[in-house]
N, C-alpha and C positions, 0 to 999 in steps of 0.2 A: 503495499498501500502506500502510496506516496507520501509526501512529509504536507502535513500542510502547512498552507504559505501565512503569513503572519496578518492579523486584522489590520492593522496598516497598509500594508501592502495592495491586501483585498477591497479595502475600503478606499483606493485611490485610484483603482482600475477600475470601481464602479462612479468614481466621479468623474473620470475621464470619460467613462464610455454612456454617461448621461448625457454628458455638455460637448459631446464629440459635433463637431461639423456638420453640414450637410453633403452627402457623400461618400462620408464616412463610416463604413463597416462597422460593425460590434465584432466582427472575424479579425477587419485589418488590425481594431484593437488588441483585441485577444492574441496577435497574431505577436505584434511590438510588445508584449510584457511576458510573449512567454507561458502563457496560459491555453486552453483548448478551449479552442471558441466554446462546447458544452457547459465549462466550468464558468465563464466569464455569463452566459447566459441563468445559469443556476443562482449564480451572484446574487444577478441582477431582480429573479423572484423571488430573492432569500429580501432584497432590499427594499422592496416594495413591500414584503409581510411585517418588516421592521416598522418600516413609515406609516405600516393603516394606510394604503394603498388597494393591496389589494387581499382581502379573506387568507388564514393561513394562517399557520402557526411558528412563531419565531423559535428557533432553534435552544435556545430557555424554555422554553411552555413544551417544545415537545420535549427536553430532561427533565422533565419535573413529572410530564404527560406517564413517563417511562417508568419515574421510579412510582408512583402512584398504581400505576398498573403492574407492579413488582410485590408490591408490598399487600396488595387486593386480591396478590393468589395465594401470597401467605399466607395471609390471614385466614382468605378460605379453606386451604389446606387446613391448618390448626382449627379451623371449627369441624369439620369434617372427622378429623382424627378425636376429636374430646364429643363428639354424637355417638359416635365406636366405642369407643370405651364408655359413655353412659349407656347404650345399648349393652353390653357384654356385661358392665356391671348391675345393673338393673335385673338381666338374668342370670346374675351367678345367685344371689341371693334372696332367687326363690325357694321354695321345696318343690321337688320332684315326685314324682312316681317314688314310692318304697323309701321313701328317704327317714336314714335312722335322727333324724332331728325331731328333737319335742320343743 
């Protein structure tokens, strides 16, 4: 996996792409900065999301959502274990057929 570009570099490239003159394509700007055009398009989309121009989640919101989903899965697993343990323990205390307990 390639090393991520520094935040300042990405911000500068996005700013240049936004302020480009007529006739200059995003592909040309990407080539000038040595990044893949699709990478620059992704950065532009992400900048729009962060600025609130388009709907979506920012990277910090995505990370927070991932952590919340992980926590929910863990809590659901813990609940299932507790449910099974409660069912097992409730069956263990019922007197069965032929029990010698009084």
